[in-house]
Structures are given as structure tokens and as C-alpha cells.
C-alpha positions, -999 to 999 in steps of 0.1 A, spaced: -40 219 100 -35 182 106 -71 177 117 -83 197 87 -63 175 64 -76 143 80 -112 156 77 -106 165 41 -94 130 32 -123 114 51 -147 135 30 -129 128 -2 -130 90 5 -168 93 11 -176 114 -20 -152 103 -48 -168 83 -75 -134 67 -80 -138 50 -46 -166 29 -59 -169 -7 -71 -184 -15 -105 -222 -17 -104 -220 -55 -111 -206 -57 -75 -230 -33 -59 -213 0 -66 -204 5 -30 -172 19 -16 -139 2 -21 -121 18 9 -134 28 43 -120 59 61 -83 64 58 -56 62 84 -31 91 82 4 93 97 33 118 93 70 111 92 99 135 93 121 140 62 151 139 85 141 105 100 173 83 98 152 53 89 151 66 53 189 60 51 183 25 65 158 19 36 188 21 12 199 -11 28 167 -30 34 148 -20 3 176 -11 -22 203 14 -28 182 33 -53 155 40 -27 150 78 -23 154 97 9 126 123 11 150 150 1 164 131 -28 129 125 -41 120 162 -35 150 174 -55 144 148 -83 110 164 -87 127 198 -93 117 213 -60 138 239 -42 165 226 -19 158 228 18 169 210 50 155 174 53 140 184 87 117 208 68 100 180 49 72 158 60 59 125 45 21 121 48 13 84 46 -22 73 39 -36 38 45 -65 28 24 -84 0 42 -107 -22 21 -143 -21 33 -158 -50 53 -179 -62 24 -148 -68 2 -129 -84 31 -158 -108 40 -166 -118 4 -129 -123 -4 -128 -153 18 -148 -171 -10 -119 -182 -31 -127 -194 -67 -113 -230 -70 -103 -240 -105 -85 -273 -115 -50 -260 -113 -54 -225 -100 -70 -206 -72 -85 -172 -79 -94 -144 -55 -131 -134 -53 -140 -112 -82 -151 -84 -59 -115 -82 -46 -101 -83 -81 -123 -54 -92 -116 -34 -60 -79 -40 -62 -79 -29 -99 -100 2 -94 -80 12 -63 -51 23 -84 -69 52 -100 -84 63 -67 -51 62 -49 -35 84 -76 -64 109 -75 -62 110 -37 -26 121 -40 -34 147 -66 -62 162 -45 -41 162 -14 -14 181 -32 -40 206 -43 -52 209 -7 -17 217 4 -11 242 -24 -41 261 -13 -25 264 21 7 278 5 27 246 6 42 222 -20 37 185 -24 50 155 -45 38 119 -47 54 87 -60 22 74 -74 20 103 -99 57 109 -105 78 100 -135 107 95 -111 89 66 -94 98 33 -109 97 -5 -102 132 -21 -103 137 -57 -113 173 -64 -102 169 -101 -92 138 -92 -72 111 -66 -73 112 -33 -54 106 4 -60 127 35 -54 99 48 -32 82 22 -10 47 32 2 47 5 29 81 16 43 69 52 44 38 40 63 61 22 88 82 54 92 49 73 99 39 49 126 9 34 108 20 -2 115 47 -29 113 55 -56 88 45 -93 88 57 -127 77 39 -121 44 55 -86 41 23 -67 42 21 -39 68 -2 -47 98 -20 -15 108 -45 -10 136 -72 -19 110 -53 -49 97 -30 -58 68 -57 -57 41 -49 -22 31 -33 -2 3 -9 28 8 -1 61 -8 21 91 4 28 127 -3 60 145 6 54 181 16 71 212 31 40 218 52 51 219 89 28 191 100 31 174 134 50 141 133 32 110 144 56 89 165 61 51 159 48 29 188 78 6 181 109 6 160 107 -32 160 97 -39 123 76 -70 131 60 -60 164 24 -66 152 29 -100 136 20 -131 157 47 -152 142 75 -129 150 61 -117 184 49 -151 197 61 -178 173 25 -187 164 0 -183 136 16 -189 101 -19 -188 86 -5 -168 57 19 -197 50 -11 -221 48 -31 -198 26 -5 -191 -1 -12 -215 -31 21 -205 -46 43 -216 -17 57 -182 -17 56 -177 21 76 -197 47 92 -191 80 120 -175 61 97 -148 47 81 -139 14 96 -151 -20 87 -123 -43 96 -142 -75 72 -171 -67 45 -146 -57 50 -128 -90 48 -159 -112 16 -171 -95 2 -136 -96 6 -134 -134 -13 -166 -138 -42 -152 -117 -40 -119 -137 -44 -137 -170 -73 -158 -159 -91 -130 -142 -87 -108 -172 -103 -135 -194 -132 -136 -170 -140 -100 -162 -114 -80 -182 -141 -59 -200 -148 -40 -168 -112 -37 -155 -92 -5 -158 -59 -3 -177 -27 4 -158 5 21 -166 37 24 -146 75 29 -149 94 -3 -148 132 1 -148 126 37 -158 105 28 -189 68 38 -191 49 5 -196 14 -6 -201 4 -36 -180 -25 -60 -181 -50 -47 -157 -37 -57 -122 -60 -77 -100 -39 -88 -71 -40 -120 -51 -40 -113 -13 -47 -149 -2 -22 -142 25 -44 -113 38 -78 -130 39 -89 -153 67 -58 -145 88 -58 -130 123 -43 -97 110 -67 -92 81 -87 -64 98 -69 -57 131 -36 -56 148 -36 -90 166 -10 -78 191 -29 -47 201 -41 -59 235 -6 -72 244 9 -39 234 -13 -18 257 
């Protein structure tokens, strides 16, 4: 079933019109073929996430029950994590930063791709749940759940972290800039579905959370520190508040430039359904860095 699921997702990525840029930017794909991993609902790492993410972070079973599903042992649950890698065209053109007097903007093609990605990620989860239901199983997803919320208690985190689920499912490890470095790089997005389908678990290559990052593994690189115009990244890690403030400046300017073709966005923040200005991202820390499109530690890990 796992092979069938992967093939289904590959075909969906290839055929969905939601996985397309605006015609002003060529109309091509936003994401290349997905990476897929599976974690166990009984993995003790989800208890650890209550410490490293926040106490409100769901375990898979807590999330399952919050969605009104029938109680069952955690070991019966699986978390399907999906990595959405941006296509090479977006990655290459995103190195061309727009320099303004007091602000650096990401390339417009990235802003559009990042914005359009939200609708595609949600639809991917919806279609994957339908795929599982046809097989006689159930599924839930944070990206389409009323129980998924962003929390702003001094910093920013969610009660269901897609990146941490991807780590649990063996898709990669974290970096100095806090993105997850997969085998196809850090310039990816993530989604996940919790299911009672008995899928084979994909083991993690390492439980070391920063194994793929050159800075933590070798004490080198720090290219993401150099690239960040907000000064939000240092050897101490990623300052989410500085990142957020600079990101909102970018958001306002980009929306003035190309807002007419961007898609609106809604999400729960502190449990309240909120409309946001169309998000466009930043990702200066993900472009022109050794981990942009690969795991820079791959050869050393063989």
C-alpha cells in the first residue's frame, strides 16, 4: 500500500492545477515530486515535542481524539509526512534578490510559489485522506483542521508542527536556521496526515536533530547567518521574533507590488479564525546555501 500511496502522490503533484505558478511566471510546477515518510503514533519523540516545541503540542493520539475519532492505541496510528520540494526553476531564480533602499525582497517567483503553495498543500492532504478512506481507513490533517492553531506565547509555534513530524518520519534533520534539511535540501514545505492505516514505518537515519547541518556537524558554513537581512540567525540559532518583524515588512511591500495575483490566506491564531495578508515568505536563509537543494552531509554519512 505504501508504494501505491507514493505513486498516487507523485501523480497528484504532476496533474494538479493548484501545483502551478501564475502564468506571469511561466505557469510551471511549484513543487517537484514529493518525499514521503511514516512515523509511529507511539514514537516517544512526540512526548519530547511537548518540551522542545511547546506543552500544547499534540501527540498523534491527542490530535486524533480532538478530531472526534474513535480511541485506539497510539501504536495503531501512523503519521504520513510529505515534503514538498520547490522546483529547480524557483530555486535558481530565487537567488536574484530584489534590492530596495531599506529592504531586501525575495524574487517574485518565490513569493508567488510560496503563496500558492498553501492551497496546494491543503488539497494534497484532502486528497490523501480520500485515498485512505477508499482503502477503508481514516485520516486527519493539521492543515485542514479547526484544532490546528498558531500560538503566540512570547514566540511563535503551532500545536502540530509539520517540520517536527517530518523529523519523526525520518525525512531530515534541523539546521541552524531551523528549517529541516532533507535529502533534497531545506528549501521545501511540509504537510502531514495522521491515519489508522497500518503503513510501514520509515526509520530515522539519526536521532541527532542537527546531523545534516554543516555548522553543527563540522562547525563550518554559517551561510544562512550571512544571508539573513534581519539579523535573525546567529550561532545561538534562529530568533523568531526578528524573523517575524522583517517578514511582515516584506509581506507588505510584496503585496503592494503583486498583491493582485496572490491568494488570500486564513488560519487559526490562538484559536481564533483569522484572515491574513497573503503570505509570501522570505527564505533568504534557504537560497544560495549548501543545504538549499541537498543534504550537505550525505557523503559523510554513508
